[in-house]
Structures are given as structure tokens and as C-alpha cells.
C-alpha positions, 0 to 999 in steps of 0.5 A: 258648147264647151271649149273642146267643141269650139276649138276642134276643127276637122275637114267636115267643118271646113267643107261645110263652111266652104259650101256656105261660101259657095252658096252665098257667092253663087260660085262653084268652088270644086277646085278648092274642095279638091285641093283641100280633100287631097290633103285633109290633114294639112287643110285642118292644120292650115285652118287651125293656124289661120283661126289663131291669127287676129288680123285678116292680113295675117290670115291672108298671108298664111292662106297664100303661102299654103295654097299658092295654086289657089291665089286667085281664090284665096278670098274664098278661103278667107271667108271660110276661115271667118266662118270657122 
């Protein structure tokens, strides 16, 4: 895999990671999926930004600020970011 492939992020890769998080945690995350799919460009920008952060705390802060309506589920978004 070259650098371009490893840094390209799209809504499909985010949804795939979210599906894995669902499966591992035995939970339905349709609310998150809907939120991300309603604004796919913003989702890609957010997760690209999150991927660039080194600390979990900084990733958490970005996700909370970008998805205030999902504050109770940010831990799952954090898991998604780790898979990307």
C-alpha cells in the first residue's frame, strides 16, 4: 500500500469501520451512521483531522466539538478513528 492509499479517507471507509465497531460492541449505531451520511464531506474532513491527532484526548475533543448531538456515543466514534 502506498502513502496515497493509506492517507485517503472516504465515507465508505468510515462506514466500514463503524460497522466493525457495531459488531464488536454488539450495538446498533444507526444514529451515528445517519448523522455521518447526512454530511459525508464534513465526516471525512472531521475524521481526517482526528487521524492527524496524536493523543486520544485531542481526538475526543475534536469529535465532541464536531458532533455535539452524539456526545453519549463519542466513545464509538473514537473507536472508529482508531480503526482508520
